[in-house]
LUMBA-105195 format. One record per residue (C-alpha): residue number from 1; x, z, y negated. Coordinates in nm, 4 decimals. Layout:
<pts>
<pt pos="NUM" x="X" z="Z" y="Y"/>
...
</pts>
This chain:
<pts>
<pt pos="1" x="4.5949" z="4.2119" y="4.3792"/>
<pt pos="2" x="4.4575" z="3.9740" y="4.1177"/>
<pt pos="3" x="4.1668" z="4.2196" y="4.0829"/>
<pt pos="4" x="4.4196" z="4.4779" y="3.9659"/>
<pt pos="5" x="4.6376" z="4.2535" y="3.7562"/>
<pt pos="6" x="4.3881" z="4.1037" y="3.5123"/>
<pt pos="7" x="4.2496" z="4.4287" y="3.3800"/>
<pt pos="8" x="4.3553" z="4.4023" y="3.0204"/>
<pt pos="9" x="4.3901" z="4.1733" y="2.7187"/>
<pt pos="10" x="4.7393" z="4.0765" y="2.7920"/>
<pt pos="11" x="4.8256" z="3.7642" y="2.9965"/>
<pt pos="12" x="4.7519" z="3.8138" y="3.3641"/>
<pt pos="13" x="5.0059" z="4.0172" y="3.5540"/>
<pt pos="14" x="5.2466" z="3.9307" y="3.8353"/>
<pt pos="15" x="4.9800" z="3.8919" y="4.1073"/>
<pt pos="16" x="4.8533" z="3.5362" y="4.0863"/>
<pt pos="17" x="4.5210" z="3.4099" y="4.2194"/>
<pt pos="18" x="4.5072" z="3.2512" y="4.5662"/>
<pt pos="19" x="4.4609" z="2.8761" y="4.5710"/>
<pt pos="20" x="4.1031" z="2.7798" y="4.4871"/>
<pt pos="21" x="4.0031" z="3.1320" y="4.3761"/>
<pt pos="22" x="3.9464" z="3.2569" y="4.0244"/>
<pt pos="23" x="3.8389" z="3.5386" y="3.7954"/>
<pt pos="24" x="3.6275" z="3.5420" y="3.4787"/>
<pt pos="25" x="3.6130" z="3.8422" y="3.2432"/>
<pt pos="26" x="3.3644" z="3.8708" y="2.9576"/>
<pt pos="27" x="3.4737" z="4.1505" y="2.7240"/>
<pt pos="28" x="3.3239" z="4.3252" y="2.4226"/>
<pt pos="29" x="3.5245" z="4.5523" y="2.1905"/>
<pt pos="30" x="3.4409" z="4.7290" y="1.8667"/>
<pt pos="31" x="3.7488" z="4.8721" y="1.6967"/>
<pt pos="32" x="3.7208" z="5.0771" y="1.3770"/>
<pt pos="33" x="3.9718" z="5.2523" y="1.1535"/>
<pt pos="34" x="3.9606" z="5.4633" y="0.8421"/>
<pt pos="35" x="4.3335" z="5.5311" y="0.8394"/>
<pt pos="36" x="4.6426" z="5.3152" y="0.8902"/>
<pt pos="37" x="5.0170" z="5.3507" y="0.9475"/>
<pt pos="38" x="5.2202" z="5.2798" y="0.6326"/>
<pt pos="39" x="5.5673" z="5.1245" y="0.6021"/>
<pt pos="40" x="5.7235" z="5.4538" y="0.7147"/>
<pt pos="41" x="5.4927" z="5.4912" y="1.0125"/>
<pt pos="42" x="5.2951" z="5.7744" y="0.8559"/>
<pt pos="43" x="4.9167" z="5.7851" y="0.8512"/>
<pt pos="44" x="4.7371" z="5.7147" y="0.5223"/>
<pt pos="45" x="4.3711" z="5.6654" y="0.4304"/>
<pt pos="46" x="4.2450" z="5.3071" y="0.4057"/>
<pt pos="47" x="4.0482" z="5.2058" y="0.0897"/>
<pt pos="48" x="3.7447" z="5.1567" y="0.3171"/>
<pt pos="49" x="3.6627" z="5.1575" y="0.6846"/>
<pt pos="50" x="3.7946" z="4.8547" y="0.8758"/>
<pt pos="51" x="3.5860" z="4.7080" y="1.1583"/>
<pt pos="52" x="3.6943" z="4.4415" y="1.4066"/>
<pt pos="53" x="3.4387" z="4.3314" y="1.6697"/>
<pt pos="54" x="3.5109" z="4.0672" y="1.9309"/>
<pt pos="55" x="3.3413" z="3.9093" y="2.2320"/>
<pt pos="56" x="3.6091" z="3.7458" y="2.4471"/>
<pt pos="57" x="3.6350" z="3.5374" y="2.7604"/>
<pt pos="58" x="3.9319" z="3.5374" y="2.9985"/>
<pt pos="59" x="3.9493" z="3.2858" y="3.2855"/>
<pt pos="60" x="4.2122" z="3.2309" y="3.5516"/>
<pt pos="61" x="4.2174" z="2.9995" y="3.8536"/>
<pt pos="62" x="4.4672" z="2.9536" y="4.1335"/>
<pt pos="63" x="4.6049" z="2.5986" y="4.1425"/>
<pt pos="64" x="4.8277" z="2.7040" y="4.4317"/>
<pt pos="65" x="4.9014" z="3.0431" y="4.5858"/>
<pt pos="66" x="5.1908" z="3.0796" y="4.3371"/>
<pt pos="67" x="5.0607" z="2.8933" y="4.0299"/>
<pt pos="68" x="4.7643" z="3.0183" y="3.8257"/>
<pt pos="69" x="4.6201" z="2.8588" y="3.5105"/>
<pt pos="70" x="4.4685" z="3.0858" y="3.2443"/>
<pt pos="71" x="4.2483" z="3.0564" y="2.9397"/>
<pt pos="72" x="4.1370" z="3.3117" y="2.6864"/>
<pt pos="73" x="3.9477" z="3.3049" y="2.3590"/>
<pt pos="74" x="3.7096" z="3.5167" y="2.1545"/>
<pt pos="75" x="3.4557" z="3.5180" y="1.8749"/>
<pt pos="76" x="3.5246" z="3.7778" y="1.6067"/>
<pt pos="77" x="3.3538" z="3.9447" y="1.3157"/>
<pt pos="78" x="3.4615" z="4.2282" y="1.0915"/>
<pt pos="79" x="3.5247" z="4.3646" y="0.7466"/>
<pt pos="80" x="3.7571" z="4.5875" y="0.5468"/>
<pt pos="81" x="3.7996" z="4.6754" y="0.1795"/>
<pt pos="82" x="3.9080" z="4.3210" y="0.0900"/>
<pt pos="83" x="3.7379" z="4.0727" y="0.3215"/>
<pt pos="84" x="3.4389" z="4.0145" y="0.5465"/>
<pt pos="85" x="3.4841" z="3.7499" y="0.8179"/>
<pt pos="86" x="3.3358" z="3.5856" y="1.1226"/>
<pt pos="87" x="3.4754" z="3.3053" y="1.3358"/>
<pt pos="88" x="3.6776" z="3.1968" y="1.6330"/>
<pt pos="89" x="3.9879" z="3.3866" y="1.7244"/>
<pt pos="90" x="4.2927" z="3.2224" y="1.8813"/>
<pt pos="91" x="4.2381" z="2.9991" y="2.1882"/>
<pt pos="92" x="4.5152" z="3.0288" y="2.4438"/>
<pt pos="93" x="4.5935" z="2.8351" y="2.7599"/>
<pt pos="94" x="4.8861" z="2.8954" y="2.9900"/>
<pt pos="95" x="5.0215" z="2.9114" y="3.3443"/>
<pt pos="96" x="5.1693" z="3.1911" y="3.5513"/>
<pt pos="97" x="5.4218" z="3.1099" y="3.8218"/>
<pt pos="98" x="5.4907" z="3.3755" y="4.0821"/>
<pt pos="99" x="5.8658" z="3.3614" y="4.1245"/>
<pt pos="100" x="5.8925" z="3.6177" y="4.4048"/>
<pt pos="101" x="5.6805" z="3.8600" y="4.6027"/>
<pt pos="102" x="5.6721" z="4.0695" y="4.9182"/>
<pt pos="103" x="5.4076" z="4.3003" y="5.0574"/>
<pt pos="104" x="5.4393" z="4.5455" y="4.7650"/>
<pt pos="105" x="5.6204" z="4.3813" y="4.4752"/>
<pt pos="106" x="5.5693" z="4.0651" y="4.2686"/>
<pt pos="107" x="5.7601" z="3.8990" y="3.9846"/>
<pt pos="108" x="5.6021" z="3.6277" y="3.7693"/>
<pt pos="109" x="5.6743" z="3.4139" y="3.4650"/>
<pt pos="110" x="5.4107" z="3.3001" y="3.2134"/>
<pt pos="111" x="5.4170" z="3.0314" y="2.9434"/>
<pt pos="112" x="5.1255" z="2.9667" y="2.7075"/>
<pt pos="113" x="5.0125" z="2.7973" y="2.3887"/>
<pt pos="114" x="4.7606" z="2.9392" y="2.1393"/>
<pt pos="115" x="4.5725" z="2.7666" y="1.8597"/>
<pt pos="116" x="4.4797" z="2.9957" y="1.5710"/>
<pt pos="117" x="4.1240" z="3.0385" y="1.4493"/>
<pt pos="118" x="3.9281" z="3.1732" y="1.1542"/>
<pt pos="119" x="3.9390" z="3.5297" y="1.2879"/>
<pt pos="120" x="4.2397" z="3.7616" y="1.3107"/>
<pt pos="121" x="4.5188" z="3.5777" y="1.4919"/>
<pt pos="122" x="4.7205" z="3.9006" y="1.4893"/>
<pt pos="123" x="4.5841" z="4.2527" y="1.4587"/>
<pt pos="124" x="4.7880" z="4.3241" y="1.1458"/>
<pt pos="125" x="4.7172" z="3.9889" y="0.9701"/>
<pt pos="126" x="4.4342" z="3.8788" y="0.7411"/>
<pt pos="127" x="4.1656" z="3.6612" y="0.8988"/>
<pt pos="128" x="4.2648" z="3.2966" y="0.9260"/>
<pt pos="129" x="4.6368" z="3.3593" y="0.8731"/>
<pt pos="130" x="4.8551" z="3.2073" y="1.1438"/>
<pt pos="131" x="4.8571" z="2.8700" y="1.3159"/>
<pt pos="132" x="4.9874" z="2.7734" y="1.6600"/>
<pt pos="133" x="5.1811" z="3.0107" y="1.8857"/>
<pt pos="134" x="5.3937" z="2.9788" y="2.1971"/>
<pt pos="135" x="5.4460" z="3.2723" y="2.4331"/>
<pt pos="136" x="5.6767" z="3.3329" y="2.7273"/>
<pt pos="137" x="5.6258" z="3.6413" y="2.9398"/>
<pt pos="138" x="5.7774" z="3.8024" y="3.2445"/>
<pt pos="139" x="5.5960" z="4.0606" y="3.4552"/>
<pt pos="140" x="5.6898" z="4.2841" y="3.7418"/>
<pt pos="141" x="5.4393" z="4.4776" y="3.9500"/>
<pt pos="142" x="5.4456" z="4.7070" y="4.2507"/>
<pt pos="143" x="5.1597" z="4.8378" y="4.4596"/>
<pt pos="144" x="5.1483" z="5.1573" y="4.6557"/>
<pt pos="145" x="4.9512" z="5.2822" y="4.9557"/>
<pt pos="146" x="4.7186" z="5.5794" y="4.9736"/>
<pt pos="147" x="4.8255" z="5.9269" y="4.8620"/>
<pt pos="148" x="4.6534" z="6.1352" y="5.1250"/>
<pt pos="149" x="4.3134" z="6.2903" y="5.1523"/>
<pt pos="150" x="4.2840" z="6.4021" y="4.7909"/>
<pt pos="151" x="4.4792" z="6.1207" y="4.6284"/>
<pt pos="152" x="4.3962" z="5.7617" y="4.5394"/>
<pt pos="153" x="4.3378" z="5.5156" y="4.8253"/>
<pt pos="154" x="4.5824" z="5.2708" y="4.6542"/>
<pt pos="155" x="4.7631" z="5.2294" y="4.3235"/>
<pt pos="156" x="4.9887" z="4.9933" y="4.1290"/>
<pt pos="157" x="5.2100" z="4.9646" y="3.8220"/>
<pt pos="158" x="5.2693" z="4.6499" y="3.6148"/>
<pt pos="159" x="5.5258" z="4.6055" y="3.3330"/>
<pt pos="160" x="5.5366" z="4.2954" y="3.1122"/>
<pt pos="161" x="5.7772" z="4.1791" y="2.8430"/>
<pt pos="162" x="5.6901" z="3.8869" y="2.6150"/>
<pt pos="163" x="5.8289" z="3.6802" y="2.3287"/>
<pt pos="164" x="5.5702" z="3.5154" y="2.0978"/>
<pt pos="165" x="5.6937" z="3.2368" y="1.8655"/>
<pt pos="166" x="5.4464" z="3.1954" y="1.5789"/>
<pt pos="167" x="5.3723" z="2.9416" y="1.3081"/>
<pt pos="168" x="5.2532" z="3.1051" y="0.9867"/>
<pt pos="169" x="5.3309" z="3.4591" y="1.1077"/>
<pt pos="170" x="5.6542" z="3.6306" y="1.2062"/>
<pt pos="171" x="5.7677" z="3.6035" y="1.5672"/>
<pt pos="172" x="5.6984" z="3.9017" y="1.7925"/>
<pt pos="173" x="5.8377" z="4.0916" y="2.0876"/>
<pt pos="174" x="5.5831" z="4.2670" y="2.3064"/>
<pt pos="175" x="5.5956" z="4.5133" y="2.5934"/>
<pt pos="176" x="5.2832" z="4.6028" y="2.7910"/>
<pt pos="177" x="5.2331" z="4.8382" y="3.0860"/>
<pt pos="178" x="4.9427" z="4.9126" y="3.3210"/>
<pt pos="179" x="4.8923" z="5.1753" y="3.5887"/>
<pt pos="180" x="4.5876" z="5.1691" y="3.8135"/>
<pt pos="181" x="4.4507" z="5.3763" y="4.0977"/>
<pt pos="182" x="4.1698" z="5.3043" y="4.3444"/>
<pt pos="183" x="3.9306" z="5.5927" y="4.4094"/>
<pt pos="184" x="3.7672" z="5.4898" y="4.7317"/>
<pt pos="185" x="3.6457" z="5.1371" y="4.7904"/>
<pt pos="186" x="3.4438" z="5.0814" y="4.4724"/>
<pt pos="187" x="3.6144" z="5.2615" y="4.1802"/>
<pt pos="188" x="3.9377" z="5.2041" y="3.9904"/>
<pt pos="189" x="4.0932" z="5.3973" y="3.7025"/>
<pt pos="190" x="4.3255" z="5.2146" y="3.4585"/>
<pt pos="191" x="4.5733" z="5.3444" y="3.2018"/>
<pt pos="192" x="4.7315" z="5.0784" y="2.9795"/>
<pt pos="193" x="4.9728" z="5.0589" y="2.6849"/>
<pt pos="194" x="5.0225" z="4.7587" y="2.4561"/>
<pt pos="195" x="5.3206" z="4.7615" y="2.2184"/>
<pt pos="196" x="5.4933" z="4.5135" y="1.9918"/>
<pt pos="197" x="5.6967" z="4.4514" y="1.6792"/>
<pt pos="198" x="5.7492" z="4.1606" y="1.4434"/>
<pt pos="199" x="6.0950" z="4.0173" y="1.3780"/>
<pt pos="200" x="6.0899" z="4.0749" y="1.0023"/>
<pt pos="201" x="6.0968" z="4.4528" y="1.0307"/>
<pt pos="202" x="5.7319" z="4.4648" y="0.9325"/>
<pt pos="203" x="5.4320" z="4.5536" y="1.1493"/>
<pt pos="204" x="5.4688" z="4.7266" y="1.4827"/>
<pt pos="205" x="5.2075" z="4.8858" y="1.7053"/>
<pt pos="206" x="5.1411" z="5.0885" y="2.0164"/>
<pt pos="207" x="4.7883" z="5.1083" y="2.1526"/>
<pt pos="208" x="4.6725" z="5.2884" y="2.4658"/>
<pt pos="209" x="4.3610" z="5.2166" y="2.6655"/>
<pt pos="210" x="4.1969" z="5.4117" y="2.9456"/>
<pt pos="211" x="3.9076" z="5.2727" y="3.1469"/>
<pt pos="212" x="3.7181" z="5.2912" y="3.4715"/>
<pt pos="213" x="3.6110" z="4.9913" y="3.6779"/>
<pt pos="214" x="3.3161" z="4.9849" y="3.9193"/>
<pt pos="215" x="3.3394" z="4.7184" y="4.1873"/>
<pt pos="216" x="3.0114" z="4.5647" y="4.3084"/>
<pt pos="217" x="3.1059" z="4.2867" y="4.5463"/>
<pt pos="218" x="3.2090" z="3.9792" y="4.3487"/>
<pt pos="219" x="3.1143" z="4.1584" y="4.0234"/>
<pt pos="220" x="3.2802" z="4.4492" y="3.8469"/>
<pt pos="221" x="3.1950" z="4.6516" y="3.5357"/>
<pt pos="222" x="3.4695" z="4.8024" y="3.3216"/>
<pt pos="223" x="3.4204" z="5.0620" y="3.0436"/>
<pt pos="224" x="3.6914" z="5.2325" y="2.8415"/>
<pt pos="225" x="3.8384" z="5.3313" y="2.5058"/>
<pt pos="226" x="4.1313" z="5.1873" y="2.3134"/>
<pt pos="227" x="4.3235" z="5.3645" y="2.0365"/>
<pt pos="228" x="4.6323" z="5.2854" y="1.8311"/>
<pt pos="229" x="4.8600" z="5.5897" y="1.8571"/>
<pt pos="230" x="5.1633" z="5.4733" y="1.6579"/>
<pt pos="231" x="5.2703" z="5.1894" y="1.4346"/>
<pt pos="232" x="5.3821" z="5.0543" y="1.1018"/>
<pt pos="233" x="5.1748" z="4.8470" y="0.8593"/>
<pt pos="234" x="4.8870" z="4.8422" y="1.1040"/>
<pt pos="235" x="4.5517" z="5.0185" y="1.1216"/>
<pt pos="236" x="4.4937" z="5.3277" y="1.3397"/>
<pt pos="237" x="4.2021" z="5.1615" y="1.5171"/>
<pt pos="238" x="3.9965" z="5.2969" y="1.8020"/>
<pt pos="239" x="3.6785" z="5.2058" y="1.9842"/>
<pt pos="240" x="3.4993" z="5.1164" y="2.3069"/>
<pt pos="241" x="3.5904" z="4.8333" y="2.5377"/>
<pt pos="242" x="3.3291" z="4.7018" y="2.7856"/>
<pt pos="243" x="3.3869" z="4.4118" y="3.0269"/>
<pt pos="244" x="3.2054" z="4.2282" y="3.3053"/>
<pt pos="245" x="3.4212" z="4.0691" y="3.5754"/>
<pt pos="246" x="3.3232" z="3.7929" y="3.8186"/>
<pt pos="247" x="3.5447" z="3.6737" y="4.1006"/>
<pt pos="248" x="3.4821" z="3.3254" y="4.2395"/>
</pts>
């Protein structure tokens, strides 16, 4: 199940790694926008195209069967009408504890700390704005068996709710959801949604991502597209997402 749960940029889901096993994901994304959502949530043209490119690394390792340590970070570059930037994004380390599970369902709690970098520490913020963050997250997932001859050979859903306490930026509440389906032994289709809102009544966002994952033994290749479909004081960005996974 860890293969399913770590498919996106959010903290790993409710299925922790087995003791002594791990997963590394190297991800590239290139998100561009020529419009943004204003204070009323309506689309408006940006003064110039905005580009945010990132190469990120996500690592997780099972300390025990119920406790997994995680790390993520990225290197960013981009530009908009006001700034051109390049530098490290936030570095985050945390642990996920699996509080309960049975053959189909799992419930986990995550706590993590992030150190801000020179890049965008929040999608709505200027580069370099924001310092250290703390995040607590709860996630619930359920897997399902096959759906017959013409259906997927297996599927799952994963819902996560998080609270991020920030220094230098407003605190945030986030809700993320993932649905995945196996098509045979080697293919998986993912549909994901990432939403959040700041405490000060300012920026909010909802992005959706669809992707397909090809499993090749211990390696997997993921390719998809992410797009911001709603928001306030945030760009309407969209672009490709490509990732290489390695289980160890």
